A tleap script that builds the chain and sets N, CA, C and O, in Angstrom:
source leaprc.protein.ff14SB
mol = sequence {
  NMET CYS ASN ASP ASN ASN THR ASN SER LEU
  ALA GLU ILE LEU SER VAL ILE LEU VAL LEU
  GLN GLN ASN ALA CYS VAL ASP SER CYS LEU
  ASP SER CYS ASP ARG PRO MET LEU GLY GLY
  GLY PRO THR CYS LEU VAL CYS ASN THR ARG
  PRO VAL MET ILE TYR THR CYS GLY ASN GLY
  SER ILE PRO TRP SER MET PRO VAL THR LYS
  ASP SER THR ALA THR CYS LEU GLY ASN THR
  ASP THR CYS SER THR VAL PHE ARG VAL GLU
  LYS ILE GLU GLY THR CYS CYS THR PHE ARG
  VAL LEU GLN ASP ASN PRO ASP THR THR SER
  LEU TYR PRO TYR THR THR THR ASN SER VAL
  PHE THR MET ASP LEU GLY CYS VAL CYS ALA
  ILE ARG CYS LEU THR ASP THR TYR VAL GLU
  CYS CVAL
}
set mol.1.N position { -9.932 55.034 -49.908 }
set mol.1.CA position { -8.649 55.623 -49.294 }
set mol.1.C position { -8.216 56.521 -50.449 }
set mol.1.O position { -8.262 56.176 -51.630 }
set mol.2.N position { -7.721 57.902 -49.928 }
set mol.2.CA position { -7.508 58.812 -50.401 }
set mol.2.C position { -5.861 58.845 -50.775 }
set mol.2.O position { -5.056 58.928 -49.847 }
set mol.3.N position { -5.459 58.787 -51.986 }
set mol.3.CA position { -4.035 58.943 -52.729 }
set mol.3.C position { -4.360 59.834 -54.100 }
set mol.3.O position { -5.444 60.248 -54.513 }
set mol.4.N position { -3.219 59.954 -54.569 }
set mol.4.CA position { -3.076 60.521 -56.012 }
set mol.4.C position { -3.497 59.733 -57.148 }
set mol.4.O position { -3.651 60.275 -58.243 }
set mol.5.N position { -3.672 58.644 -56.998 }
set mol.5.CA position { -4.227 57.723 -58.100 }
set mol.5.C position { -5.862 58.110 -58.211 }
set mol.5.O position { -6.444 58.486 -59.228 }
set mol.6.N position { -6.407 57.919 -56.936 }
set mol.6.CA position { -7.763 58.377 -56.924 }
set mol.6.C position { -7.802 59.667 -57.245 }
set mol.6.O position { -8.889 59.854 -57.793 }
set mol.7.N position { -7.283 60.509 -57.202 }
set mol.7.CA position { -7.262 62.168 -57.491 }
set mol.7.C position { -7.642 62.138 -58.641 }
set mol.7.O position { -8.703 62.585 -59.077 }
set mol.8.N position { -6.501 61.420 -59.415 }
set mol.8.CA position { -6.456 61.516 -60.970 }
set mol.8.C position { -7.583 60.794 -61.423 }
set mol.8.O position { -8.295 61.355 -62.256 }
set mol.9.N position { -7.811 59.941 -61.134 }
set mol.9.CA position { -9.495 59.368 -61.585 }
set mol.9.C position { -10.642 60.416 -61.360 }
set mol.9.O position { -11.474 60.616 -62.245 }
set mol.10.N position { -10.666 60.946 -60.403 }
set mol.10.CA position { -11.862 61.838 -60.156 }
set mol.10.C position { -11.553 62.625 -60.840 }
set mol.10.O position { -12.481 62.985 -61.565 }
set mol.11.N position { -10.498 63.206 -61.028 }
set mol.11.CA position { -10.181 64.711 -62.354 }
set mol.11.C position { -10.567 64.465 -63.494 }
set mol.11.O position { -11.104 65.346 -64.166 }
set mol.12.N position { -10.334 62.913 -64.072 }
set mol.12.CA position { -10.700 62.364 -65.498 }
set mol.12.C position { -11.929 62.263 -65.546 }
set mol.12.O position { -12.363 62.733 -66.598 }
set mol.13.N position { -13.074 61.668 -64.565 }
set mol.13.CA position { -14.184 61.722 -64.823 }
set mol.13.C position { -14.742 63.030 -64.486 }
set mol.13.O position { -15.697 63.169 -65.250 }
set mol.14.N position { -14.647 64.002 -63.781 }
set mol.14.CA position { -15.124 65.279 -63.661 }
set mol.14.C position { -14.655 65.957 -64.842 }
set mol.14.O position { -15.530 66.653 -65.357 }
set mol.15.N position { -13.606 65.965 -65.393 }
set mol.15.CA position { -13.481 66.549 -66.709 }
set mol.15.C position { -14.266 66.193 -67.837 }
set mol.15.O position { -14.804 67.027 -68.566 }
set mol.16.N position { -14.339 64.963 -67.989 }
set mol.16.CA position { -15.558 64.119 -69.095 }
set mol.16.C position { -16.581 64.975 -68.709 }
set mol.16.O position { -16.812 65.840 -69.553 }
set mol.17.N position { -17.380 65.023 -67.552 }
set mol.17.CA position { -18.482 65.917 -67.254 }
set mol.17.C position { -18.433 67.327 -67.451 }
set mol.17.O position { -19.528 67.869 -67.597 }
set mol.18.N position { -17.191 68.209 -67.496 }
set mol.18.CA position { -17.348 69.270 -67.511 }
set mol.18.C position { -17.756 69.515 -69.124 }
set mol.18.O position { -18.695 70.185 -69.554 }
set mol.19.N position { -16.726 68.741 -69.892 }
set mol.19.CA position { -16.959 68.456 -71.387 }
set mol.19.C position { -18.254 68.435 -72.087 }
set mol.19.O position { -18.630 68.991 -73.120 }
set mol.20.N position { -18.870 67.601 -71.204 }
set mol.20.CA position { -20.238 67.426 -71.569 }
set mol.20.C position { -21.206 68.220 -71.509 }
set mol.20.O position { -22.138 68.353 -72.303 }
set mol.21.N position { -20.933 68.892 -70.319 }
set mol.21.CA position { -21.966 70.168 -69.882 }
set mol.21.C position { -21.581 71.201 -70.869 }
set mol.21.O position { -22.375 72.049 -71.274 }
set mol.22.N position { -20.351 71.114 -71.246 }
set mol.22.CA position { -20.228 72.352 -72.100 }
set mol.22.C position { -20.932 72.284 -73.840 }
set mol.22.O position { -21.270 73.154 -74.643 }
set mol.23.N position { -20.917 70.827 -73.857 }
set mol.23.CA position { -21.410 70.753 -75.333 }
set mol.23.C position { -22.424 69.575 -74.969 }
set mol.23.O position { -22.113 68.403 -75.182 }
set mol.24.N position { -23.633 69.931 -74.420 }
set mol.24.CA position { -24.634 69.154 -74.149 }
set mol.24.C position { -25.353 69.043 -75.466 }
set mol.24.O position { -25.595 69.948 -76.264 }
set mol.25.N position { -25.742 67.368 -75.566 }
set mol.25.CA position { -26.388 67.059 -77.102 }
set mol.25.C position { -27.502 66.131 -76.518 }
set mol.25.O position { -27.528 65.818 -75.327 }
set mol.26.N position { -28.427 65.709 -77.445 }
set mol.26.CA position { -29.690 64.693 -76.581 }
set mol.26.C position { -29.150 63.309 -77.256 }
set mol.26.O position { -28.748 63.173 -78.412 }
set mol.27.N position { -29.225 62.517 -76.441 }
set mol.27.CA position { -28.420 61.047 -76.460 }
set mol.27.C position { -28.166 60.766 -75.672 }
set mol.27.O position { -27.477 61.567 -75.041 }
set mol.28.N position { -28.515 59.249 -74.919 }
set mol.28.CA position { -27.849 58.492 -74.140 }
set mol.28.C position { -27.337 57.340 -74.507 }
set mol.28.O position { -27.798 56.710 -75.458 }
set mol.29.N position { -26.236 56.896 -73.733 }
set mol.29.CA position { -25.623 55.632 -73.593 }
set mol.29.C position { -25.629 54.818 -71.953 }
set mol.29.O position { -26.543 54.976 -71.144 }
set mol.30.N position { -24.728 54.177 -71.775 }
set mol.30.CA position { -24.794 53.518 -70.372 }
set mol.30.C position { -24.709 54.519 -69.361 }
set mol.30.O position { -24.004 55.528 -69.375 }
set mol.31.N position { -25.888 53.943 -68.056 }
set mol.31.CA position { -25.718 54.788 -67.112 }
set mol.31.C position { -24.433 54.948 -66.263 }
set mol.31.O position { -24.090 54.238 -65.318 }
set mol.32.N position { -23.813 55.981 -66.764 }
set mol.32.CA position { -22.116 55.992 -65.663 }
set mol.32.C position { -21.883 57.662 -65.622 }
set mol.32.O position { -22.378 58.570 -66.291 }
set mol.33.N position { -21.121 57.648 -64.772 }
set mol.33.CA position { -20.577 59.390 -64.586 }
set mol.33.C position { -20.354 59.375 -65.805 }
set mol.33.O position { -21.117 60.010 -66.534 }
set mol.34.N position { -19.181 58.604 -66.405 }
set mol.34.CA position { -18.449 59.048 -67.503 }
set mol.34.C position { -19.212 58.587 -69.315 }
set mol.34.O position { -18.641 58.519 -70.403 }
set mol.35.N position { -20.490 58.384 -68.983 }
set mol.35.CA position { -21.296 58.163 -70.276 }
set mol.35.C position { -20.664 59.320 -70.877 }
set mol.35.O position { -20.161 60.305 -70.336 }
set mol.36.N position { -20.840 58.872 -72.649 }
set mol.36.CA position { -20.101 59.844 -73.543 }
set mol.36.C position { -21.123 61.206 -74.035 }
set mol.36.O position { -20.728 62.132 -74.743 }
set mol.37.N position { -22.217 61.093 -73.591 }
set mol.37.CA position { -23.042 62.118 -73.816 }
set mol.37.C position { -24.504 62.466 -72.761 }
set mol.37.O position { -25.053 61.661 -72.009 }
set mol.38.N position { -24.798 63.581 -72.947 }
set mol.38.CA position { -25.710 63.944 -71.451 }
set mol.38.C position { -26.924 63.292 -71.945 }
set mol.38.O position { -27.197 63.438 -73.137 }
set mol.39.N position { -27.533 62.737 -71.349 }
set mol.39.CA position { -29.158 62.263 -71.643 }
set mol.39.C position { -30.285 63.024 -72.017 }
set mol.39.O position { -30.184 64.228 -71.777 }
set mol.40.N position { -31.305 62.647 -72.529 }
set mol.40.CA position { -32.451 63.153 -72.836 }
set mol.40.C position { -33.262 62.191 -72.163 }
set mol.40.O position { -32.852 61.266 -71.461 }
set mol.41.N position { -34.633 62.528 -72.474 }
set mol.41.CA position { -35.925 62.154 -71.417 }
set mol.41.C position { -37.221 62.441 -71.931 }
set mol.41.O position { -37.534 63.398 -72.638 }
set mol.42.N position { -38.014 61.433 -71.468 }
set mol.42.CA position { -39.540 62.066 -71.856 }
set mol.42.C position { -39.534 63.465 -71.316 }
set mol.42.O position { -39.888 64.386 -72.052 }
set mol.43.N position { -39.165 63.680 -70.117 }
set mol.43.CA position { -39.615 65.116 -69.503 }
set mol.43.C position { -38.297 65.809 -69.657 }
set mol.43.O position { -38.275 66.787 -68.911 }
set mol.44.N position { -37.181 65.673 -70.346 }
set mol.44.CA position { -36.250 66.231 -70.475 }
set mol.44.C position { -35.371 66.260 -72.197 }
set mol.44.O position { -34.461 65.476 -72.468 }
set mol.45.N position { -35.796 67.120 -72.983 }
set mol.45.CA position { -35.668 67.112 -74.191 }
set mol.45.C position { -34.026 67.193 -74.278 }
set mol.45.O position { -33.400 66.243 -74.749 }
set mol.46.N position { -33.202 68.660 -73.688 }
set mol.46.CA position { -31.952 68.600 -73.888 }
set mol.46.C position { -31.605 68.986 -72.202 }
set mol.46.O position { -32.155 69.812 -71.473 }
set mol.47.N position { -30.476 68.043 -71.923 }
set mol.47.CA position { -30.006 68.326 -70.598 }
set mol.47.C position { -28.324 68.967 -70.701 }
set mol.47.O position { -27.437 68.687 -71.508 }
set mol.48.N position { -28.327 69.773 -69.718 }
set mol.48.CA position { -27.332 70.742 -69.660 }
set mol.48.C position { -26.231 70.374 -68.483 }
set mol.48.O position { -25.136 70.921 -68.348 }
set mol.49.N position { -26.762 69.346 -67.685 }
set mol.49.CA position { -26.057 68.935 -66.464 }
set mol.49.C position { -26.108 67.437 -65.747 }
set mol.49.O position { -26.916 66.526 -65.566 }
set mol.50.N position { -25.106 67.679 -65.536 }
set mol.50.CA position { -24.727 66.284 -64.787 }
set mol.50.C position { -24.793 66.621 -63.295 }
set mol.50.O position { -23.846 67.245 -62.816 }
set mol.51.N position { -25.655 66.323 -62.642 }
set mol.51.CA position { -25.361 66.657 -61.046 }
set mol.51.C position { -24.918 65.655 -60.375 }
set mol.51.O position { -25.384 64.531 -60.564 }
set mol.52.N position { -23.884 65.906 -59.423 }
set mol.52.CA position { -23.128 64.863 -58.579 }
set mol.52.C position { -23.393 65.245 -57.078 }
set mol.52.O position { -24.059 66.203 -56.687 }
set mol.53.N position { -22.790 64.379 -56.372 }
set mol.53.CA position { -22.814 64.006 -54.741 }
set mol.53.C position { -21.501 63.790 -54.871 }
set mol.53.O position { -20.949 63.197 -55.798 }
set mol.54.N position { -20.752 64.529 -53.447 }
set mol.54.CA position { -19.775 64.394 -53.357 }
set mol.54.C position { -19.176 63.632 -51.634 }
set mol.54.O position { -19.526 64.033 -50.524 }
set mol.55.N position { -18.372 62.661 -51.890 }
set mol.55.CA position { -18.155 61.835 -50.470 }
set mol.55.C position { -16.411 62.204 -50.149 }
set mol.55.O position { -15.424 61.774 -50.747 }
set mol.56.N position { -16.466 62.869 -49.336 }
set mol.56.CA position { -14.899 63.624 -48.650 }
set mol.56.C position { -14.561 61.923 -48.090 }
set mol.56.O position { -15.347 61.021 -47.800 }
set mol.57.N position { -13.247 61.963 -48.093 }
set mol.57.CA position { -12.211 60.965 -47.367 }
set mol.57.C position { -12.058 60.949 -46.156 }
set mol.57.O position { -11.328 60.117 -45.617 }
set mol.58.N position { -12.826 62.016 -45.388 }
set mol.58.CA position { -13.166 62.023 -43.880 }
set mol.58.C position { -14.252 61.447 -43.579 }
set mol.58.O position { -14.530 61.032 -42.454 }
set mol.59.N position { -14.917 61.381 -44.514 }
set mol.59.CA position { -16.772 61.071 -44.039 }
set mol.59.C position { -17.271 60.240 -45.380 }
set mol.59.O position { -18.275 60.579 -46.006 }
set mol.60.N position { -16.650 59.393 -45.651 }
set mol.60.CA position { -17.172 58.759 -47.211 }
set mol.60.C position { -18.716 58.440 -46.935 }
set mol.60.O position { -19.514 58.378 -47.870 }
set mol.61.N position { -19.045 58.267 -45.777 }
set mol.61.CA position { -20.473 57.934 -45.970 }
set mol.61.C position { -21.770 58.770 -46.174 }
set mol.61.O position { -22.802 58.342 -46.692 }
set mol.62.N position { -21.525 60.275 -45.593 }
set mol.62.CA position { -22.014 61.226 -45.505 }
set mol.62.C position { -21.888 62.352 -46.798 }
set mol.62.O position { -20.834 62.880 -47.154 }
set mol.63.N position { -23.009 62.540 -47.302 }
set mol.63.CA position { -22.643 63.424 -48.888 }
set mol.63.C position { -21.822 64.480 -48.367 }
set mol.63.O position { -21.774 64.549 -47.139 }
set mol.64.N position { -21.091 65.414 -49.105 }
set mol.64.CA position { -20.532 66.760 -48.709 }
set mol.64.C position { -21.655 67.760 -48.709 }
set mol.64.O position { -22.421 67.321 -49.566 }
set mol.65.N position { -22.088 68.684 -48.297 }
set mol.65.CA position { -23.136 69.466 -48.044 }
set mol.65.C position { -22.514 71.253 -48.068 }
set mol.65.O position { -21.732 71.825 -47.308 }
set mol.66.N position { -23.122 71.650 -49.054 }
set mol.66.CA position { -22.641 73.356 -48.791 }
set mol.66.C position { -23.813 74.088 -48.861 }
set mol.66.O position { -24.897 73.647 -49.241 }
set mol.67.N position { -23.499 75.590 -48.366 }
set mol.67.CA position { -24.620 76.505 -48.346 }
set mol.67.C position { -25.126 76.896 -49.752 }
set mol.67.O position { -24.378 76.936 -50.729 }
set mol.68.N position { -26.716 77.242 -49.800 }
set mol.68.CA position { -26.795 77.466 -51.282 }
set mol.68.C position { -26.846 78.844 -51.595 }
set mol.68.O position { -27.271 79.214 -52.690 }
set mol.69.N position { -26.330 79.877 -50.470 }
set mol.69.CA position { -26.419 81.201 -50.925 }
set mol.69.C position { -24.503 81.685 -49.842 }
set mol.69.O position { -23.844 81.088 -48.990 }
set mol.70.N position { -24.387 82.740 -50.421 }
set mol.70.CA position { -22.968 83.417 -50.292 }
set mol.70.C position { -22.896 83.665 -48.891 }
set mol.70.O position { -21.762 83.745 -48.418 }
set mol.71.N position { -23.761 83.789 -48.214 }
set mol.71.CA position { -23.760 84.028 -46.484 }
set mol.71.C position { -22.634 83.558 -46.076 }
set mol.71.O position { -22.466 82.353 -46.261 }
set mol.72.N position { -21.684 84.229 -45.502 }
set mol.72.CA position { -20.654 83.485 -44.487 }
set mol.72.C position { -21.486 83.027 -43.451 }
set mol.72.O position { -20.937 81.962 -43.167 }
set mol.73.N position { -22.062 83.092 -43.007 }
set mol.73.CA position { -22.768 82.549 -41.397 }
set mol.73.C position { -23.288 81.220 -41.719 }
set mol.73.O position { -23.090 80.223 -41.026 }
set mol.74.N position { -23.968 81.254 -42.814 }
set mol.74.CA position { -24.399 80.155 -43.602 }
set mol.74.C position { -23.622 78.502 -42.787 }
set mol.74.O position { -22.425 78.240 -42.907 }
set mol.75.N position { -24.236 77.944 -42.308 }
set mol.75.CA position { -23.594 76.430 -41.734 }
set mol.75.C position { -24.411 75.465 -42.469 }
set mol.75.O position { -25.459 75.753 -43.047 }
set mol.76.N position { -23.763 74.056 -42.407 }
set mol.76.CA position { -24.379 72.944 -42.676 }
set mol.76.C position { -24.740 71.769 -41.458 }
set mol.76.O position { -25.016 70.583 -41.637 }
set mol.77.N position { -24.660 72.352 -40.461 }
set mol.77.CA position { -25.010 71.424 -39.629 }
set mol.77.C position { -25.958 71.191 -39.324 }
set mol.77.O position { -26.392 71.752 -38.318 }
set mol.78.N position { -26.642 70.389 -39.925 }
set mol.78.CA position { -28.207 69.823 -39.386 }
set mol.78.C position { -29.336 70.675 -40.165 }
set mol.78.O position { -30.533 70.637 -39.878 }
set mol.79.N position { -28.747 71.470 -41.225 }
set mol.79.CA position { -29.508 73.001 -41.907 }
set mol.79.C position { -29.575 72.214 -43.149 }
set mol.79.O position { -28.637 72.151 -43.944 }
set mol.80.N position { -31.037 71.438 -43.344 }
set mol.80.CA position { -30.756 70.953 -44.753 }
set mol.80.C position { -31.790 72.235 -45.599 }
set mol.80.O position { -31.990 72.240 -46.814 }
set mol.81.N position { -32.238 73.056 -44.806 }
set mol.81.CA position { -33.322 74.111 -45.886 }
set mol.81.C position { -32.208 75.109 -46.815 }
set mol.81.O position { -32.350 75.597 -47.936 }
set mol.82.N position { -31.128 75.177 -45.904 }
set mol.82.CA position { -30.115 76.281 -46.202 }
set mol.82.C position { -28.695 75.223 -47.233 }
set mol.82.O position { -27.714 75.630 -47.855 }
set mol.83.N position { -29.039 74.296 -47.077 }
set mol.83.CA position { -27.731 73.495 -47.696 }
set mol.83.C position { -28.266 72.638 -48.716 }
set mol.83.O position { -29.427 72.323 -48.977 }
set mol.84.N position { -26.820 72.230 -49.399 }
set mol.84.CA position { -27.573 71.339 -50.402 }
set mol.84.C position { -26.321 70.085 -50.463 }
set mol.84.O position { -25.266 70.144 -49.832 }
set mol.85.N position { -26.771 68.871 -51.459 }
set mol.85.CA position { -25.505 68.006 -51.381 }
set mol.85.C position { -25.396 67.565 -52.999 }
set mol.85.O position { -24.922 66.485 -53.353 }
set mol.86.N position { -25.945 68.647 -53.975 }
set mol.86.CA position { -26.234 68.166 -54.915 }
set mol.86.C position { -25.254 69.630 -55.683 }
set mol.86.O position { -25.271 70.744 -55.161 }
set mol.87.N position { -24.516 69.334 -56.886 }
set mol.87.CA position { -23.419 70.191 -57.498 }
set mol.87.C position { -23.304 70.011 -58.901 }
set mol.87.O position { -23.572 68.910 -59.382 }
set mol.88.N position { -22.946 70.935 -59.600 }
set mol.88.CA position { -22.480 70.932 -60.673 }
set mol.88.C position { -21.075 71.166 -61.281 }
set mol.88.O position { -20.640 72.293 -61.046 }
set mol.89.N position { -20.382 70.475 -61.904 }
set mol.89.CA position { -18.928 70.841 -62.415 }
set mol.89.C position { -18.997 72.048 -63.170 }
set mol.89.O position { -19.619 72.171 -64.225 }
set mol.90.N position { -18.240 73.064 -62.510 }
set mol.90.CA position { -17.984 74.552 -63.093 }
set mol.90.C position { -16.834 74.412 -64.033 }
set mol.90.O position { -16.916 74.573 -65.250 }
set mol.91.N position { -15.468 74.014 -63.194 }
set mol.91.CA position { -14.063 74.198 -63.810 }
set mol.91.C position { -13.206 73.290 -63.454 }
set mol.91.O position { -13.684 72.782 -62.440 }
set mol.92.N position { -12.152 72.758 -63.718 }
set mol.92.CA position { -11.417 71.904 -63.484 }
set mol.92.C position { -10.157 72.280 -63.715 }
set mol.92.O position { -9.697 72.264 -64.856 }
set mol.93.N position { -9.291 72.747 -62.420 }
set mol.93.CA position { -7.820 73.242 -62.971 }
set mol.93.C position { -6.690 72.389 -62.040 }
set mol.93.O position { -6.367 72.851 -60.946 }
set mol.94.N position { -6.107 71.124 -62.530 }
set mol.94.CA position { -5.073 70.530 -62.255 }
set mol.94.C position { -6.061 69.598 -61.086 }
set mol.94.O position { -7.082 69.123 -61.583 }
set mol.95.N position { -5.889 69.384 -59.974 }
set mol.95.CA position { -6.583 68.317 -59.121 }
set mol.95.C position { -7.673 69.165 -57.687 }
set mol.95.O position { -8.085 68.888 -56.561 }
set mol.96.N position { -7.721 70.186 -58.584 }
set mol.96.CA position { -9.090 71.196 -58.095 }
set mol.96.C position { -9.891 71.236 -58.706 }
set mol.96.O position { -9.596 71.241 -59.901 }
set mol.97.N position { -11.371 71.290 -58.373 }
set mol.97.CA position { -12.480 71.653 -58.948 }
set mol.97.C position { -13.793 72.535 -58.285 }
set mol.97.O position { -14.281 72.430 -57.160 }
set mol.98.N position { -14.078 73.209 -59.120 }
set mol.98.CA position { -15.172 74.068 -58.627 }
set mol.98.C position { -16.347 73.829 -59.055 }
set mol.98.O position { -16.574 73.710 -60.259 }
set mol.99.N position { -17.177 73.735 -58.224 }
set mol.99.CA position { -18.395 73.360 -58.150 }
set mol.99.C position { -19.505 74.468 -58.331 }
set mol.99.O position { -19.180 75.587 -57.934 }
set mol.100.N position { -20.530 74.353 -58.770 }
set mol.100.CA position { -21.933 75.261 -58.348 }
set mol.100.C position { -22.910 74.635 -57.647 }
set mol.100.O position { -23.416 73.587 -58.046 }
set mol.101.N position { -23.289 75.287 -56.431 }
set mol.101.CA position { -24.366 74.368 -55.631 }
set mol.101.C position { -25.555 74.518 -56.164 }
set mol.101.O position { -26.088 75.605 -56.384 }
set mol.102.N position { -26.020 73.433 -56.396 }
set mol.102.CA position { -27.559 73.201 -57.015 }
set mol.102.C position { -28.333 73.422 -55.550 }
set mol.102.O position { -27.863 73.281 -54.421 }
set mol.103.N position { -29.257 73.692 -55.827 }
set mol.103.CA position { -30.819 73.346 -54.567 }
set mol.103.C position { -32.201 72.717 -55.430 }
set mol.103.O position { -32.309 72.881 -56.646 }
set mol.104.N position { -32.817 72.273 -54.935 }
set mol.104.CA position { -33.838 71.499 -54.993 }
set mol.104.C position { -35.043 72.552 -55.741 }
set mol.104.O position { -35.075 73.678 -55.245 }
set mol.105.N position { -35.869 72.331 -56.697 }
set mol.105.CA position { -36.534 73.498 -57.385 }
set mol.105.C position { -37.765 73.809 -56.680 }
set mol.105.O position { -38.619 72.936 -56.837 }
set mol.106.N position { -38.186 74.982 -55.805 }
set mol.106.CA position { -38.941 75.182 -54.986 }
set mol.106.C position { -40.519 74.951 -56.160 }
set mol.106.O position { -41.626 74.687 -55.692 }
set mol.107.N position { -40.325 75.079 -57.270 }
set mol.107.CA position { -41.631 74.957 -58.432 }
set mol.107.C position { -41.906 73.323 -58.473 }
set mol.107.O position { -41.413 72.628 -59.362 }
set mol.108.N position { -42.668 72.826 -57.514 }
set mol.108.CA position { -43.236 71.775 -57.597 }
set mol.108.C position { -43.880 71.158 -58.885 }
set mol.108.O position { -44.125 69.961 -59.037 }
set mol.109.N position { -44.115 72.158 -59.786 }
set mol.109.CA position { -44.784 71.690 -60.669 }
set mol.109.C position { -44.000 71.346 -61.999 }
set mol.109.O position { -44.457 70.679 -62.927 }
set mol.110.N position { -42.239 72.142 -61.908 }
set mol.110.CA position { -41.466 72.188 -62.833 }
set mol.110.C position { -41.277 70.618 -63.196 }
set mol.110.O position { -41.612 69.653 -62.509 }
set mol.111.N position { -40.681 70.631 -64.399 }
set mol.111.CA position { -39.933 69.018 -64.897 }
set mol.111.C position { -38.728 68.679 -64.469 }
set mol.111.O position { -38.284 67.548 -64.267 }
set mol.112.N position { -37.954 70.246 -64.273 }
set mol.112.CA position { -36.339 70.161 -64.009 }
set mol.112.C position { -36.291 70.089 -62.391 }
set mol.112.O position { -36.896 70.969 -61.778 }
set mol.113.N position { -35.628 69.122 -61.695 }
set mol.113.CA position { -35.221 69.131 -60.252 }
set mol.113.C position { -34.289 69.778 -59.668 }
set mol.113.O position { -33.982 69.309 -58.572 }
set mol.114.N position { -33.643 70.817 -60.047 }
set mol.114.CA position { -32.803 71.691 -59.717 }
set mol.114.C position { -32.825 73.075 -60.114 }
set mol.114.O position { -33.408 73.387 -61.152 }
set mol.115.N position { -32.183 74.042 -59.312 }
set mol.115.CA position { -32.402 75.251 -59.725 }
set mol.115.C position { -30.643 75.693 -59.291 }
set mol.115.O position { -30.025 75.278 -58.310 }
set mol.116.N position { -30.262 76.407 -60.099 }
set mol.116.CA position { -28.752 77.276 -59.642 }
set mol.116.C position { -28.907 77.985 -58.487 }
set mol.116.O position { -30.012 78.187 -57.984 }
set mol.117.N position { -27.821 78.397 -58.007 }
set mol.117.CA position { -27.816 79.176 -57.145 }
set mol.117.C position { -26.490 79.996 -57.409 }
set mol.117.O position { -25.876 79.640 -58.415 }
set mol.118.N position { -25.826 81.253 -56.521 }
set mol.118.CA position { -24.825 81.814 -57.056 }
set mol.118.C position { -23.625 81.128 -55.771 }
set mol.118.O position { -22.638 81.798 -55.467 }
set mol.119.N position { -23.762 80.411 -55.432 }
set mol.119.CA position { -23.127 79.658 -54.597 }
set mol.119.C position { -22.185 78.755 -55.361 }
set mol.119.O position { -22.683 77.926 -56.122 }
set mol.120.N position { -20.419 78.862 -55.187 }
set mol.120.CA position { -19.424 77.796 -55.692 }
set mol.120.C position { -18.800 77.897 -54.377 }
set mol.120.O position { -19.030 78.559 -53.365 }
set mol.121.N position { -17.597 76.688 -54.855 }
set mol.121.CA position { -16.952 76.395 -53.895 }
set mol.121.C position { -16.063 75.247 -54.572 }
set mol.121.O position { -16.440 74.107 -54.842 }
set mol.122.N position { -14.535 75.923 -54.829 }
set mol.122.CA position { -13.382 74.928 -55.240 }
set mol.122.C position { -12.811 73.968 -54.218 }
set mol.122.O position { -12.440 74.323 -53.100 }
set mol.123.N position { -12.758 72.481 -54.769 }
set mol.123.CA position { -12.398 71.265 -53.998 }
set mol.123.C position { -11.364 70.976 -54.532 }
set mol.123.O position { -11.236 71.008 -55.756 }
set mol.124.N position { -10.057 70.506 -53.404 }
set mol.124.CA position { -9.171 69.793 -53.739 }
set mol.124.C position { -9.560 68.239 -54.114 }
set mol.124.O position { -9.863 67.494 -53.182 }
set mol.125.N position { -9.557 67.851 -55.156 }
set mol.125.CA position { -10.071 66.082 -55.124 }
set mol.125.C position { -9.234 65.063 -54.663 }
set mol.125.O position { -9.612 63.911 -54.877 }
set mol.126.N position { -7.894 65.287 -53.918 }
set mol.126.CA position { -7.494 65.022 -53.033 }
set mol.126.C position { -8.334 64.706 -51.682 }
set mol.126.O position { -7.872 63.911 -50.864 }
set mol.127.N position { -9.355 65.234 -51.508 }
set mol.127.CA position { -10.049 65.265 -50.316 }
set mol.127.C position { -11.483 64.402 -50.943 }
set mol.127.O position { -12.556 64.584 -50.368 }
set mol.128.N position { -11.427 63.746 -51.789 }
set mol.128.CA position { -12.631 63.173 -52.332 }
set mol.128.C position { -12.202 61.561 -52.595 }
set mol.128.O position { -11.235 61.035 -53.147 }
set mol.129.N position { -13.343 61.073 -51.959 }
set mol.129.CA position { -13.177 59.535 -51.780 }
set mol.129.C position { -14.021 59.445 -53.042 }
set mol.129.O position { -13.427 59.130 -54.074 }
set mol.130.N position { -15.260 59.668 -53.094 }
set mol.130.CA position { -16.306 59.222 -54.228 }
set mol.130.C position { -16.798 60.366 -54.766 }
set mol.130.O position { -16.528 61.478 -54.313 }
set mol.131.N position { -17.606 60.144 -55.840 }
set mol.131.CA position { -18.966 61.210 -56.273 }
set mol.131.C position { -19.777 60.249 -56.873 }
set mol.131.O position { -19.379 59.254 -57.479 }
set mol.132.N position { -21.197 60.664 -56.635 }
set mol.132.CA position { -22.247 59.959 -57.010 }
set mol.132.C position { -22.836 60.662 -58.368 }
set mol.132.O position { -22.958 61.868 -58.152 }
set mol.133.N position { -23.128 60.410 -59.324 }
set mol.133.CA position { -23.979 60.713 -60.388 }
set mol.133.C position { -24.932 60.767 -60.409 }
set mol.133.O position { -25.428 59.694 -60.065 }
set mol.134.N position { -25.921 61.797 -60.745 }
set mol.134.CA position { -27.495 61.738 -60.258 }
set mol.134.C position { -27.971 61.781 -62.254 }
set mol.134.O position { -27.165 61.797 -63.185 }
set mol.135.N position { -29.015 61.786 -62.313 }
set mol.135.CA position { -30.078 61.713 -63.568 }
set mol.135.C position { -29.725 62.824 -63.948 }
set mol.135.O position { -29.879 63.706 -63.102 }
set mol.136.N position { -29.044 63.324 -65.501 }
set mol.136.CA position { -29.015 64.063 -66.225 }
set mol.136.C position { -30.266 65.113 -66.441 }
set mol.136.O position { -31.341 64.797 -66.952 }
set mol.137.N position { -30.018 66.054 -66.089 }
set mol.137.CA position { -30.853 67.256 -66.291 }
set mol.137.C position { -30.682 68.390 -67.058 }
set mol.137.O position { -29.594 68.471 -67.628 }
set mol.138.N position { -31.617 69.451 -67.253 }
set mol.138.CA position { -31.503 70.771 -67.368 }
set mol.138.C position { -31.667 71.854 -66.319 }
set mol.138.O position { -32.689 71.964 -65.642 }
set mol.139.N position { -30.672 72.600 -66.223 }
set mol.139.CA position { -30.563 73.728 -64.820 }
set mol.139.C position { -30.792 74.971 -65.965 }
set mol.139.O position { -30.288 74.866 -67.083 }
set mol.140.N position { -31.496 76.001 -65.627 }
set mol.140.CA position { -31.858 76.970 -66.156 }
set mol.140.C position { -30.402 78.308 -65.707 }
set mol.140.O position { -30.106 78.494 -64.526 }
set mol.141.N position { -29.943 78.798 -66.440 }
set mol.141.CA position { -29.108 79.975 -66.117 }
set mol.141.C position { -27.803 79.422 -65.652 }
set mol.141.O position { -27.166 79.926 -64.727 }
set mol.142.N position { -27.398 78.294 -66.370 }
set mol.142.CA position { -25.704 77.705 -66.517 }
set mol.142.C position { -25.228 78.079 -67.536 }
set mol.142.O position { -24.070 77.780 -67.823 }
savepdb mol mol.pdb
quit
């Protein structure tokens, strides 16, 4: 259900993720969205991103998707090649959060699953019913 309490809770969790990304360090604790440090691992010594997926109030069973480019004609209806459902928290102002779109890494030999894009969007957290945190990772150029 979408309400102010949910918006405040999500804003708090996303704020924690933003601070962690800004102060990335090597360590891990409980495997939850608001764990106090970004994790490292055998394939990633220093993580700088906690990727998230977003589920909106209107369609809570399908992850939100956005184009990986700034092309104004790009749409995500059934097009998985030009869209992504994985994002990086970039900024939070009140109950709005700015996300950067991450895309699958085209280099299949890379240890890192995502690459950055120049596509960003801001979302009112009142529209979000859930977030899903993915495994902490390193993303170049962020």
